[in-house]
NUVEXTI-741640 format. One record per residue: x, y, z of N, C-alpha, C, O in turn. Coordinates in nm, 3 decimals, decimal comma. Each point is the difference from the previous one (the first is absolute). Layout:
# NUVEXTI-741640
     n.px     n.py     n.pz    ca.px    ca.py    ca.pz     c.px     c.py     c.pz     o.px     o.py     o.pz
        X        Y        Z        X        Y        Z        X        Y        Z        X        Y        Z
...
This chain:
# NUVEXTI-741640
     n.px     n.py     n.pz    ca.px    ca.py    ca.pz     c.px     c.py     c.pz     o.px     o.py     o.pz
   -3,758    0,715   -0,699    0,141    0,035    0,003    0,034    0,061    0,136   -0,067    0,093    0,045
    0,170   -0,144    0,019    0,044    0,052    0,129    0,103    0,110   -0,021    0,104   -0,021   -0,062
   -0,135    0,136    0,113    0,091    0,112   -0,008    0,044    0,036    0,141   -0,084    0,021    0,087
    0,215   -0,016   -0,065    0,053    0,034    0,131    0,014    0,151    0,011    0,062    0,064   -0,085
   -0,119   -0,010    0,189    0,003    0,144    0,023    0,140    0,043    0,045    0,072   -0,079    0,061
   -0,034    0,200   -0,092    0,131    0,053    0,041    0,014    0,005    0,151    0,111   -0,008    0,053
   -0,221    0,022    0,016    0,005    0,003    0,147    0,053   -0,131    0,055    0,068   -0,001    0,103
   -0,098   -0,110   -0,170    0,051   -0,130    0,044    0,152    0,000    0,000    0,062   -0,046    0,097
   -0,001    0,096   -0,204    0,146    0,003   -0,009    0,059    0,093    0,105    0,105   -0,030    0,058
   -0,171    0,143   -0,033    0,048    0,093    0,102   -0,009   -0,061    0,139    0,092    0,014    0,081
   -0,203   -0,082   -0,053   -0,016   -0,065    0,131    0,102   -0,112    0,017    0,054   -0,019    0,109
   -0,029   -0,056   -0,217    0,098   -0,107    0,007    0,140    0,056    0,023    0,077   -0,055    0,079
   -0,044    0,163   -0,147    0,132    0,063    0,016    0,019    0,049    0,143    0,104   -0,023    0,061
   -0,204    0,092   -0,009    0,013    0,052    0,136    0,003   -0,111    0,104    0,077    0,007    0,096
   -0,160   -0,109   -0,113   -0,002   -0,109    0,098    0,131   -0,077    0,000    0,047   -0,042    0,106
    0,013    0,022   -0,224    0,128   -0,070   -0,006    0,111    0,084    0,064    0,091   -0,054    0,063
   -0,098    0,186   -0,080    0,099    0,087    0,063   -0,009   -0,007    0,152    0,102   -0,007    0,069
   -0,224    0,010   -0,018   -0,019   -0,008    0,145    0,041   -0,138    0,052    0,062   -0,010    0,106
   -0,096   -0,095   -0,180    0,036   -0,135    0,042    0,152   -0,019    0,002    0,054   -0,061    0,092
    0,014    0,115   -0,192    0,146   -0,010   -0,003    0,065    0,075    0,114    0,094   -0,050    0,063
   -0,144    0,169   -0,035    0,053    0,078    0,111   -0,026   -0,069    0,133    0,089   -0,007    0,085
   -0,210   -0,045   -0,067   -0,032   -0,071    0,124    0,086   -0,125    0,016    0,045   -0,030    0,111
   -0,021   -0,042   -0,220    0,087   -0,118    0,007    0,143    0,036    0,037    0,063   -0,070    0,079
   -0,013    0,178   -0,136    0,136    0,045    0,034    0,011    0,043    0,145    0,098   -0,033    0,067
   -0,197    0,106   -0,019    0,001    0,044    0,140   -0,011   -0,120    0,093    0,070   -0,006    0,101
   -0,157   -0,088   -0,134   -0,015   -0,120    0,083    0,128   -0,082    0,004    0,040   -0,047    0,107
    0,024    0,029   -0,221    0,126   -0,076   -0,003    0,108    0,070    0,082    0,076   -0,065    0,071
   -0,070    0,199   -0,081    0,099    0,075    0,077   -0,027   -0,009    0,149    0,093   -0,019    0,079
   -0,219    0,034   -0,039   -0,035   -0,009    0,142    0,026   -0,140    0,056    0,050   -0,015    0,112
   -0,084   -0,087   -0,190    0,025   -0,136    0,045    0,149   -0,028    0,012    0,045   -0,065    0,095
    0,034    0,114   -0,192    0,145   -0,015    0,008    0,054    0,071    0,125    0,081   -0,056    0,073
   -0,127    0,180   -0,050    0,045    0,075    0,117   -0,037   -0,067    0,131    0,080   -0,003    0,093
   -0,201   -0,052   -0,086   -0,042   -0,070    0,122    0,087   -0,122    0,025    0,047   -0,022    0,111
   -0,027   -0,058   -0,216    0,083   -0,121    0,018    0,143    0,035    0,034    0,066   -0,073    0,075
   -0,016    0,183   -0,129    0,139    0,038    0,027    0,016    0,057    0,141    0,090   -0,040    0,074
   -0,176    0,133   -0,036    0,016    0,067    0,129   -0,057   -0,079    0,118    0,056    0,005    0,110
   -0,165   -0,077   -0,130   -0,061   -0,074    0,111    0,062   -0,138    0,018    0,028   -0,042    0,113
   -0,004   -0,028   -0,224    0,049   -0,137    0,010    0,148   -0,013   -0,034    0,057   -0,109    0,013
    0,005    0,217   -0,058    0,142    0,001   -0,039    0,029   -0,103   -0,109    0,103   -0,069    0,001
   -0,197    0,061   -0,098    0,016   -0,088   -0,115    0,002    0,087   -0,125   -0,094    0,076   -0,023
    0,199   -0,088   -0,056    0,012    0,079   -0,122   -0,054   -0,080   -0,117    0,063   -0,098   -0,042
   -0,179    0,139   -0,011   -0,063   -0,070   -0,112    0,036    0,070   -0,131   -0,049    0,109   -0,028
    0,133   -0,173   -0,050    0,039    0,057   -0,129   -0,115    0,000   -0,097   -0,010    0,091   -0,083
   -0,077   -0,191    0,090   -0,111   -0,007   -0,095   -0,097    0,115    0,017   -0,045    0,058   -0,099
    0,010   -0,024    0,222   -0,090    0,113    0,022    0,066    0,132   -0,039   -0,066    0,088   -0,055
    0,192   -0,075    0,084    0,071    0,122   -0,039    0,005    0,011   -0,152   -0,015    0,110   -0,055
    0,037   -0,221   -0,014    0,004    0,002   -0,146   -0,136    0,038   -0,059   -0,005    0,074   -0,098
   -0,103   -0,123    0,156   -0,134    0,036   -0,049   -0,025    0,149    0,020   -0,047    0,067   -0,092
    0,078   -0,014    0,209   -0,023    0,141    0,029    0,084    0,090   -0,091   -0,050    0,099   -0,052
    0,177   -0,133    0,034    0,088    0,081   -0,085   -0,043   -0,010   -0,147    0,006    0,100   -0,072
   -0,050   -0,216    0,028   -0,046   -0,016   -0,138   -0,124    0,085   -0,027   -0,006    0,069   -0,101
   -0,090   -0,074    0,190   -0,122    0,080   -0,018    0,033    0,148    0,000   -0,049    0,074   -0,086
    0,131   -0,029    0,180    0,036    0,141    0,005    0,081    0,041   -0,123   -0,023    0,108   -0,055
    0,115   -0,192    0,013    0,082    0,032   -0,116   -0,081    0,010   -0,128    0,019    0,092   -0,079
   -0,109   -0,187    0,058   -0,084    0,004   -0,120   -0,090    0,122    0,002   -0,021    0,063   -0,104
   -0,033   -0,028    0,220   -0,087    0,117    0,009    0,076    0,127   -0,036   -0,051    0,084   -0,073
    0,173   -0,069    0,124    0,081    0,119   -0,029    0,039    0,002   -0,148   -0,006    0,105   -0,064
    0,047   -0,218    0,010    0,039   -0,005   -0,141   -0,118    0,036   -0,089    0,016    0,075   -0,096
   -0,135   -0,127    0,127   -0,117    0,032   -0,081   -0,040    0,147    0,013   -0,044    0,061   -0,097
    0,059   -0,004    0,216   -0,030    0,143    0,017    0,095    0,084   -0,085   -0,043    0,097   -0,062
    0,169   -0,132    0,058    0,097    0,072   -0,084   -0,033   -0,020   -0,147    0,004    0,095   -0,079
   -0,036   -0,218    0,040   -0,033   -0,030   -0,139   -0,122    0,082   -0,047    0,003    0,061   -0,107
   -0,110   -0,061    0,188   -0,118    0,074   -0,038    0,025    0,151   -0,002   -0,060    0,072   -0,080
    0,146   -0,024    0,166    0,034    0,143    0,002    0,075    0,038   -0,127   -0,025    0,107   -0,056
    0,116   -0,193    0,011    0,076    0,027   -0,121   -0,090   -0,007   -0,123    0,010    0,084   -0,090
   -0,098   -0,184    0,085   -0,084   -0,024   -0,117   -0,125    0,090   -0,006   -0,064    0,008   -0,104
    0,031    0,059    0,212   -0,122    0,082    0,003    0,021    0,136   -0,057   -0,094    0,080   -0,004
């Protein structure tokens, strides 16, 4: 019988949090570079960055209320 240790879930939770934050920062930096260096406004990159940031803030508020 395979039993998954609680540490696995904790490591997965933390790694996904770091990956999401890194993805949001990367999308924001890439959007900023394309906007300021090349003078190209990319709506898709801005939408990805705002979505990641918005979901993170909403989840932080949700967990604060429910905790």
